[in-house]
N, CA, C and O atoms as a GROMACS GRO file, in nm:
protein
  436
    1MET      N    1   0.084  -0.119   0.000
    1MET     CA    2   0.000   0.000   0.000
    1MET      C    3   0.088   0.125   0.000
    1MET      O    4   0.189   0.131   0.071
    2ILE      N    5   0.049   0.223  -0.079
    2ILE     CA    6   0.130   0.344  -0.092
    2ILE      C    7   0.108   0.433   0.031
    2ILE      O    8  -0.004   0.452   0.078
    3ASN      N    9   0.217   0.484   0.080
    3ASN     CA   10   0.219   0.575   0.193
    3ASN      C   11   0.131   0.697   0.162
    3ASN      O   12   0.132   0.748   0.049
    4SER      N   13   0.055   0.743   0.260
    4SER     CA   14  -0.037   0.856   0.242
    4SER      C   15   0.037   0.983   0.200
    4SER      O   16  -0.011   1.055   0.113
    5SER      N   17   0.151   1.012   0.259
    5SER     CA   18   0.224   1.133   0.222
    5SER      C   19   0.279   1.122   0.081
    5SER      O   20   0.287   1.222   0.009
    6LEU      N   21   0.319   1.002   0.040
    6LEU     CA   22   0.366   0.982  -0.097
    6LEU      C   23   0.251   1.002  -0.195
    6LEU      O   24   0.270   1.063  -0.300
    7THR      N   25   0.134   0.952  -0.161
    7THR     CA   26   0.016   0.972  -0.246
    7THR      C   27  -0.015   1.121  -0.260
    7THR      O   28  -0.044   1.168  -0.370
    8GLN      N   29  -0.008   1.194  -0.150
    8GLN     CA   30  -0.034   1.338  -0.155
    8GLN      C   31   0.070   1.410  -0.241
    8GLN      O   32   0.037   1.500  -0.318
    9GLU      N   33   0.196   1.369  -0.227
    9GLU     CA   34   0.303   1.432  -0.305
    9GLU      C   35   0.286   1.405  -0.454
    9GLU      O   36   0.302   1.495  -0.535
   10LEU      N   37   0.252   1.281  -0.489
   10LEU     CA   38   0.229   1.247  -0.630
   10LEU      C   39   0.108   1.322  -0.686
   10LEU      O   40   0.110   1.367  -0.800
   11THR      N   41   0.005   1.334  -0.605
   11THR     CA   42  -0.115   1.406  -0.648
   11THR      C   43  -0.083   1.553  -0.670
   11THR      O   44  -0.134   1.613  -0.765
   12GLN      N   45  -0.001   1.611  -0.584
   12GLN     CA   46   0.038   1.751  -0.600
   12GLN      C   47   0.123   1.770  -0.726
   12GLN      O   48   0.103   1.868  -0.799
   13LEU      N   49   0.215   1.679  -0.752
   13LEU     CA   50   0.295   1.687  -0.875
   13LEU      C   51   0.207   1.676  -0.999
   13LEU      O   52   0.226   1.748  -1.097
   14HIS      N   53   0.110   1.587  -0.992
   14HIS     CA   54   0.014   1.571  -1.101
   14HIS      C   55  -0.062   1.702  -1.124
   14HIS      O   56  -0.075   1.748  -1.237
   15ALA      N   57  -0.109   1.761  -1.016
   15ALA     CA   58  -0.184   1.887  -1.025
   15ALA      C   59  -0.095   1.999  -1.080
   15ALA      O   60  -0.142   2.084  -1.156
   16ASP      N   61   0.032   2.001  -1.041
   16ASP     CA   62   0.125   2.103  -1.092
   16ASP      C   63   0.142   2.092  -1.243
   16ASP      O   64   0.141   2.194  -1.313
   17ILE      N   65   0.156   1.970  -1.293
   17ILE     CA   66   0.168   1.952  -1.438
   17ILE      C   67   0.039   1.994  -1.507
   17ILE      O   68   0.042   2.061  -1.610
   18CYS      N   69  -0.074   1.955  -1.450
   18CYS     CA   70  -0.202   1.993  -1.510
   18CYS      C   71  -0.220   2.144  -1.512
   18CYS      O   72  -0.274   2.199  -1.608
   19SER      N   73  -0.176   2.212  -1.407
   19SER     CA   74  -0.188   2.358  -1.405
   19SER      C   75  -0.102   2.422  -1.513
   19SER      O   76  -0.140   2.524  -1.571
   20ALA      N   77   0.014   2.362  -1.542
   20ALA     CA   78   0.099   2.413  -1.649
   20ALA      C   79   0.032   2.394  -1.785
   20ALA      O   80   0.053   2.473  -1.877
   21LEU      N   81  -0.048   2.290  -1.798
   21LEU     CA   82  -0.115   2.259  -1.924
   21LEU      C   83  -0.248   2.333  -1.939
   21LEU      O   84  -0.314   2.322  -2.043
   22ALA      N   85  -0.287   2.408  -1.837
   22ALA     CA   86  -0.418   2.473  -1.838
   22ALA      C   87  -0.418   2.608  -1.910
   22ALA      O   88  -0.516   2.682  -1.902
   23ASP      N   89  -0.310   2.639  -1.979
   23ASP     CA   90  -0.302   2.767  -2.050
   23ASP      C   91  -0.285   2.741  -2.200
   23ASP      O   92  -0.195   2.666  -2.240
   24PRO      N   93  -0.368   2.801  -2.284
   24PRO     CA   94  -0.360   2.776  -2.429
   24PRO      C   95  -0.222   2.809  -2.488
   24PRO      O   96  -0.173   2.736  -2.574
   25THR      N   97  -0.161   2.918  -2.443
   25THR     CA   98  -0.029   2.955  -2.496
   25THR      C   99   0.074   2.847  -2.463
   25THR      O  100   0.158   2.815  -2.546
   26ARG      N  101   0.067   2.792  -2.344
   26ARG     CA  102   0.162   2.688  -2.306
   26ARG      C  103   0.142   2.561  -2.389
   26ARG      O  104   0.239   2.494  -2.424
   27LEU      N  105   0.018   2.530  -2.420
   27LEU     CA  106  -0.008   2.414  -2.506
   27LEU      C  107   0.054   2.434  -2.644
   27LEU      O  108   0.116   2.343  -2.699
   28ILE      N  109   0.036   2.553  -2.698
   28ILE     CA  110   0.094   2.584  -2.829
   28ILE      C  111   0.246   2.576  -2.822
   28ILE      O  112   0.310   2.523  -2.913
   29LEU      N  113   0.304   2.630  -2.715
   29LEU     CA  114   0.450   2.623  -2.698
   29LEU      C  115   0.498   2.479  -2.698
   29LEU      O  116   0.599   2.447  -2.762
   30LEU      N  117   0.428   2.393  -2.628
   30LEU     CA  118   0.468   2.252  -2.624
   30LEU      C  119   0.464   2.189  -2.762
   30LEU      O  120   0.556   2.115  -2.800
   31TYR      N  121   0.358   2.216  -2.837
   31TYR     CA  122   0.350   2.161  -2.973
   31TYR      C  123   0.459   2.218  -3.063
   31TYR      O  124   0.516   2.144  -3.144
   32LEU      N  125   0.490   2.345  -3.050
   32LEU     CA  126   0.598   2.404  -3.130
   32LEU      C  127   0.733   2.340  -3.096
   32LEU      O  128   0.813   2.311  -3.185
   33LEU      N  129   0.757   2.320  -2.967
   33LEU     CA  130   0.883   2.261  -2.925
   33LEU      C  131   0.891   2.112  -2.960
   33LEU      O  132   1.000   2.057  -2.971
   34ALA      N  133   0.777   2.049  -2.976
   34ALA     CA  134   0.777   1.909  -3.020
   34ALA      C  135   0.825   1.899  -3.164
   34ALA      O  136   0.885   1.798  -3.203
   35ASP      N  137   0.799   2.003  -3.244
   35ASP     CA  138   0.844   2.004  -3.383
   35ASP      C  139   0.996   2.021  -3.393
   35ASP      O  140   1.063   1.951  -3.470
   36GLN      N  141   1.048   2.116  -3.314
   36GLN     CA  142   1.192   2.142  -3.314
   36GLN      C  143   1.228   2.237  -3.200
   36GLN      O  144   1.143   2.314  -3.155
   37PRO      N  145   1.352   2.232  -3.154
   37PRO     CA  146   1.396   2.326  -3.050
   37PRO      C  147   1.387   2.469  -3.103
   37PRO      O  148   1.405   2.495  -3.222
   38ARG      N  149   1.360   2.561  -3.012
   38ARG     CA  150   1.348   2.701  -3.050
   38ARG      C  151   1.399   2.789  -2.937
   38ARG      O  152   1.407   2.746  -2.822
   39ASN      N  153   1.434   2.914  -2.972
   39ASN     CA  154   1.468   3.010  -2.868
   39ASN      C  155   1.351   3.106  -2.848
   39ASN      O  156   1.252   3.100  -2.921
   40VAL      N  157   1.362   3.192  -2.750
   40VAL     CA  158   1.251   3.282  -2.715
   40VAL      C  159   1.215   3.372  -2.832
   40VAL      O  160   1.097   3.396  -2.858
   41THR      N  161   1.315   3.423  -2.903
   41THR     CA  162   1.288   3.513  -3.015
   41THR      C  163   1.204   3.442  -3.122
   41THR      O  164   1.108   3.500  -3.173
   42GLU      N  165   1.240   3.321  -3.154
   42GLU     CA  166   1.163   3.245  -3.253
   42GLU      C  167   1.020   3.222  -3.205
   42GLU      O  168   0.925   3.234  -3.282
   43LEU      N  169   1.006   3.190  -3.078
   43LEU     CA  170   0.871   3.164  -3.024
   43LEU      C  171   0.787   3.291  -3.018
   43LEU      O  172   0.667   3.286  -3.046
   44THR      N  173   0.848   3.405  -2.984
   44THR     CA  174   0.772   3.530  -2.980
   44THR      C  175   0.723   3.567  -3.119
   44THR      O  176   0.612   3.618  -3.136
   45GLN      N  177   0.807   3.542  -3.220
   45GLN     CA  178   0.767   3.572  -3.358
   45GLN      C  179   0.656   3.479  -3.405
   45GLN      O  180   0.560   3.524  -3.469
   46GLU      N  181   0.668   3.351  -3.374
   46GLU     CA  182   0.566   3.255  -3.418
   46GLU      C  183   0.432   3.278  -3.351
   46GLU      O  184   0.327   3.259  -3.412
   47LEU      N  185   0.434   3.318  -3.224
   47LEU     CA  186   0.310   3.338  -3.150
   47LEU      C  187   0.262   3.483  -3.149
   47LEU      O  188   0.152   3.512  -3.101
   48ASN      N  189   0.346   3.572  -3.201
   48ASN     CA  190   0.312   3.714  -3.202
   48ASN      C  191   0.276   3.766  -3.062
   48ASN      O  192   0.177   3.837  -3.043
   49GLN      N  193   0.359   3.727  -2.965
   49GLN     CA  194   0.342   3.772  -2.827
   49GLN      C  195   0.474   3.831  -2.780
   49GLN      O  196   0.579   3.808  -2.840
   50SER      N  197   0.468   3.907  -2.672
   50SER     CA  198   0.588   3.974  -2.622
   50SER      C  199   0.687   3.875  -2.562
   50SER      O  200   0.650   3.766  -2.518
   51GLN      N  201   0.813   3.915  -2.561
   51GLN     CA  202   0.918   3.831  -2.504
   51GLN      C  203   0.893   3.802  -2.356
   51GLN      O  204   0.909   3.688  -2.314
   52PRO      N  205   0.855   3.902  -2.274
   52PRO     CA  206   0.828   3.872  -2.133
   52PRO      C  207   0.715   3.770  -2.114
   52PRO      O  208   0.721   3.686  -2.023
   53THR      N  209   0.614   3.777  -2.198
   53THR     CA  210   0.501   3.684  -2.187
   53THR      C  211   0.547   3.542  -2.219
   53THR      O  212   0.517   3.448  -2.146
   54ILE      N  213   0.620   3.527  -2.329
   54ILE     CA  214   0.668   3.394  -2.368
   54ILE      C  215   0.766   3.341  -2.264
   54ILE      O  216   0.761   3.223  -2.229
   55SER      N  217   0.853   3.426  -2.214
   55SER     CA  218   0.950   3.383  -2.112
   55SER      C  219   0.880   3.335  -1.986
   55SER      O  220   0.922   3.237  -1.924
   56ARG      N  221   0.774   3.404  -1.948
   56ARG     CA  222   0.697   3.365  -1.828
   56ARG      C  223   0.634   3.227  -1.848
   56ARG      O  224   0.637   3.143  -1.757
   57HIS      N  225   0.578   3.203  -1.965
   57HIS     CA  226   0.518   3.073  -1.994
   57HIS      C  227   0.624   2.963  -1.997
   57HIS      O  228   0.603   2.854  -1.945
   58LEU      N  229   0.738   2.993  -2.058
   58LEU     CA  230   0.846   2.894  -2.063
   58LEU      C  231   0.898   2.861  -1.923
   58LEU      O  232   0.932   2.746  -1.894
   59LYS      N  233   0.903   2.962  -1.838
   59LYS     CA  234   0.947   2.937  -1.700
   59LYS      C  235   0.850   2.842  -1.629
   59LYS      O  236   0.892   2.751  -1.558
   60ALA      N  237   0.722   2.864  -1.650
   60ALA     CA  238   0.621   2.775  -1.589
   60ALA      C  239   0.638   2.632  -1.638
   60ALA      O  240   0.628   2.538  -1.560
   61LEU      N  241   0.664   2.616  -1.766
   61LEU     CA  242   0.684   2.482  -1.822
   61LEU      C  243   0.815   2.421  -1.775
   61LEU      O  244   0.824   2.301  -1.748
   62ARG      N  245   0.918   2.505  -1.764
   62ARG     CA  246   1.050   2.457  -1.720
   62ARG      C  247   1.048   2.414  -1.574
   62ARG      O  248   1.105   2.310  -1.541
   63THR      N  249   0.985   2.492  -1.487
   63THR     CA  250   0.984   2.457  -1.344
   63THR      C  251   0.905   2.329  -1.318
   63THR      O  252   0.926   2.264  -1.216
   64ARG      N  253   0.817   2.294  -1.408
   64ARG     CA  254   0.741   2.169  -1.394
   64ARG      C  255   0.804   2.054  -1.472
   64ARG      O  256   0.748   1.945  -1.479
   65GLY      N  257   0.920   2.080  -1.529
   65GLY     CA  258   0.995   1.975  -1.596
   65GLY      C  259   0.943   1.936  -1.733
   65GLY      O  260   0.975   1.828  -1.783
   66LEU      N  261   0.863   2.022  -1.795
   66LEU     CA  262   0.807   1.988  -1.926
   66LEU      C  263   0.896   2.032  -2.042
   66LEU      O  264   0.888   1.976  -2.151
   67VAL      N  265   0.980   2.133  -2.018
   67VAL     CA  266   1.076   2.177  -2.119
   67VAL      C  267   1.213   2.193  -2.055
   67VAL      O  268   1.226   2.216  -1.935
   68ASN      N  269   1.316   2.181  -2.140
   68ASN     CA  270   1.455   2.204  -2.097
   68ASN      C  271   1.503   2.332  -2.161
   68ASN      O  272   1.461   2.369  -2.270
   69ALA      N  273   1.593   2.401  -2.091
   69ALA     CA  274   1.656   2.521  -2.144
   69ALA      C  275   1.806   2.498  -2.146
   69ALA      O  276   1.866   2.461  -2.046
   70THR      N  277   1.866   2.522  -2.263
   70THR     CA  278   2.010   2.503  -2.280
   70THR      C  279   2.069   2.630  -2.339
   70THR      O  280   2.027   2.676  -2.446
   71ARG      N  281   2.167   2.686  -2.270
   71ARG     CA  282   2.230   2.807  -2.321
   71ARG      C  283   2.322   2.772  -2.438
   71ARG      O  284   2.402   2.679  -2.431
   72GLN      N  285   2.306   2.850  -2.546
   72GLN     CA  286   2.391   2.836  -2.664
   72GLN      C  287   2.439   2.976  -2.702
   72GLN      O  288   2.372   3.048  -2.776
   73GLY      N  289   2.556   3.012  -2.650
   73GLY     CA  290   2.606   3.148  -2.671
   73GLY      C  291   2.519   3.246  -2.596
   73GLY      O  292   2.503   3.235  -2.474
   74THR      N  293   2.462   3.343  -2.668
   74THR     CA  294   2.377   3.443  -2.604
   74THR      C  295   2.231   3.401  -2.600
   74THR      O  296   2.149   3.467  -2.537
   75ASN      N  297   2.197   3.291  -2.667
   75ASN     CA  298   2.059   3.243  -2.672
   75ASN      C  299   2.037   3.125  -2.578
   75ASN      O  300   2.131   3.055  -2.540
   76VAL      N  301   1.912   3.107  -2.542
   76VAL     CA  302   1.871   2.988  -2.468
   76VAL      C  303   1.778   2.909  -2.559
   76VAL      O  304   1.677   2.960  -2.606
   77GLN      N  305   1.815   2.785  -2.582
   77GLN     CA  306   1.738   2.696  -2.669
   77GLN      C  307   1.645   2.612  -2.582
   77GLN      O  308   1.689   2.552  -2.484
   78TYR      N  309   1.517   2.609  -2.617
   78TYR     CA  310   1.418   2.532  -2.542
   78TYR      C  311   1.383   2.406  -2.620
   78TYR      O  312   1.366   2.409  -2.742
   79THR      N  313   1.372   2.296  -2.547
   79THR     CA  314   1.333   2.168  -2.606
   79THR      C  315   1.228   2.102  -2.518
   79THR      O  316   1.219   2.129  -2.398
   80LEU      N  317   1.150   2.017  -2.579
   80LEU     CA  318   1.053   1.936  -2.506
   80LEU      C  319   1.128   1.831  -2.425
   80LEU      O  320   1.217   1.764  -2.477
   81THR      N  321   1.093   1.816  -2.299
   81THR     CA  322   1.161   1.720  -2.212
   81THR      C  323   1.122   1.576  -2.244
   81THR      O  324   1.208   1.487  -2.245
   82ASP      N  325   0.994   1.553  -2.270
   82ASP     CA  326   0.947   1.417  -2.289
   82ASP      C  327   0.834   1.417  -2.391
   82ASP      O  328   0.731   1.481  -2.371
   83ARG      N  329   0.854   1.347  -2.498
   83ARG     CA  330   0.758   1.340  -2.609
   83ARG      C  331   0.621   1.286  -2.564
   83ARG      O  332   0.519   1.313  -2.628
   84ARG      N  333   0.619   1.211  -2.455
   84ARG     CA  334   0.491   1.156  -2.407
   84ARG      C  335   0.392   1.264  -2.367
   84ARG      O  336   0.271   1.238  -2.364
   85VAL      N  337   0.440   1.384  -2.335
   85VAL     CA  338   0.349   1.495  -2.305
   85VAL      C  339   0.262   1.523  -2.427
   85VAL      O  340   0.141   1.543  -2.414
   86ILE      N  341   0.322   1.523  -2.544
   86ILE     CA  342   0.246   1.547  -2.667
   86ILE      C  343   0.150   1.432  -2.693
   86ILE      O  344   0.036   1.454  -2.736
   87GLU      N  345   0.194   1.310  -2.666
   87GLU     CA  346   0.104   1.195  -2.681
   87GLU      C  347  -0.017   1.209  -2.588
   87GLU      O  348  -0.129   1.178  -2.628
   88ALA      N  349   0.006   1.255  -2.466
   88ALA     CA  350  -0.104   1.275  -2.370
   88ALA      C  351  -0.197   1.386  -2.418
   88ALA      O  352  -0.319   1.374  -2.410
   89LEU      N  353  -0.139   1.495  -2.468
   89LEU     CA  354  -0.222   1.605  -2.519
   89LEU      C  355  -0.302   1.560  -2.641
   89LEU      O  356  -0.419   1.597  -2.656
   90ASP      N  357  -0.240   1.480  -2.728
   90ASP     CA  358  -0.313   1.429  -2.844
   90ASP      C  359  -0.427   1.337  -2.802
   90ASP      O  360  -0.534   1.339  -2.863
   91LEU      N  361  -0.405   1.258  -2.699
   91LEU     CA  362  -0.512   1.172  -2.647
   91LEU      C  363  -0.628   1.256  -2.594
   91LEU      O  364  -0.744   1.226  -2.620
   92LEU      N  365  -0.596   1.362  -2.521
   92LEU     CA  366  -0.701   1.451  -2.471
   92LEU      C  367  -0.778   1.516  -2.587
   92LEU      O  368  -0.900   1.528  -2.582
   93ARG      N  369  -0.706   1.556  -2.690
   93ARG     CA  370  -0.772   1.615  -2.807
   93ARG      C  371  -0.864   1.514  -2.874
   93ARG      O  372  -0.971   1.551  -2.923
   94SER      N  373  -0.824   1.391  -2.877
   94SER     CA  374  -0.907   1.286  -2.935
   94SER      C  375  -1.036   1.269  -2.854
   94SER      O  376  -1.144   1.254  -2.910
   95ILE      N  377  -1.023   1.272  -2.723
   95ILE     CA  378  -1.140   1.263  -2.635
   95ILE      C  379  -1.232   1.382  -2.659
   95ILE      O  380  -1.354   1.366  -2.670
   96LEU      N  381  -1.174   1.502  -2.669
   96LEU     CA  382  -1.254   1.622  -2.694
   96LEU      C  383  -1.327   1.613  -2.828
   96LEU      O  384  -1.444   1.650  -2.838
   97ARG      N  385  -1.257   1.565  -2.929
   97ARG     CA  386  -1.318   1.549  -3.062
   97ARG      C  387  -1.439   1.455  -3.053
   97ARG      O  388  -1.544   1.482  -3.111
   98ASP      N  389  -1.423   1.344  -2.981
   98ASP     CA  390  -1.534   1.250  -2.964
   98ASP      C  391  -1.651   1.314  -2.890
   98ASP      O  392  -1.766   1.291  -2.925
   99ARG      N  393  -1.621   1.394  -2.788
   99ARG     CA  394  -1.727   1.460  -2.712
   99ARG      C  395  -1.801   1.561  -2.800
   99ARG      O  396  -1.924   1.572  -2.793
  100ILE      N  397  -1.726   1.634  -2.882
  100ILE     CA  398  -1.788   1.732  -2.971
  100ILE      C  399  -1.878   1.661  -3.072
  100ILE      O  400  -1.990   1.706  -3.098
  101GLU      N  401  -1.830   1.551  -3.128
  101GLU     CA  402  -1.911   1.475  -3.222
  101GLU      C  403  -2.037   1.420  -3.154
  101GLU      O  404  -2.145   1.420  -3.213
  102HIS      N  405  -2.023   1.375  -3.031
  102HIS     CA  406  -2.140   1.325  -2.956
  102HIS      C  407  -2.242   1.436  -2.933
  102HIS      O  408  -2.361   1.415  -2.954
  103HIS      N  409  -2.195   1.552  -2.890
  103HIS     CA  410  -2.287   1.664  -2.868
  103HIS      C  411  -2.353   1.709  -2.999
  103HIS      O  412  -2.471   1.743  -3.001
  104ALA      N  413  -2.276   1.708  -3.106
  104ALA     CA  414  -2.332   1.747  -3.236
  104ALA      C  415  -2.440   1.648  -3.280
  104ALA      O  416  -2.540   1.688  -3.338
  105SER      N  417  -2.420   1.519  -3.252
  105SER     CA  418  -2.520   1.419  -3.289
  105SER      C  419  -2.647   1.436  -3.206
  105SER      O  420  -2.757   1.412  -3.256
  106LEU      N  421  -2.633   1.478  -3.081
  106LEU     CA  422  -2.751   1.501  -2.997
  106LEU      C  423  -2.831   1.620  -3.046
  106LEU      O  424  -2.954   1.620  -3.042
  107ILE      N  425  -2.760   1.722  -3.091
  107ILE     CA  426  -2.827   1.844  -3.140
  107ILE      C  427  -2.900   1.816  -3.271
  107ILE      O  428  -3.011   1.866  -3.293
  108SER      N  429  -2.839   1.738  -3.358
  108SER     CA  430  -2.902   1.711  -3.488
  108SER      C  431  -3.011   1.605  -3.481
  108SER      O  432  -3.087   1.587  -3.576
  109ALA      N  433  -3.018   1.535  -3.369
  109ALA     CA  434  -3.118   1.427  -3.356
  109ALA      C  435  -3.257   1.480  -3.326
  109ALA      O  436  -3.351   1.402  -3.313
   0.00000   0.00000   0.00000
């Protein structure tokens, strides 16, 4: 049987990751980084958002272990830590698609 404090700690870690995924910009960042590593300048241009905003989102993802930051000269290159995050997000999107189709069938019935 799992220790109660360990269960609480795992549940908190789970909630922390979910909170990082609860922002649309962060989801887009994860998908962009799944395609290829990028720096903040590239991400700000692709998302048409300010550098401080993108940096704040990247920090949230980095502190939760979802992205890595590697200094390369004067730039910091961001990469996805674990491809399974994208697999999990794709699974959630699949569930959402099914729910939308179900609701649409109820409306047309």
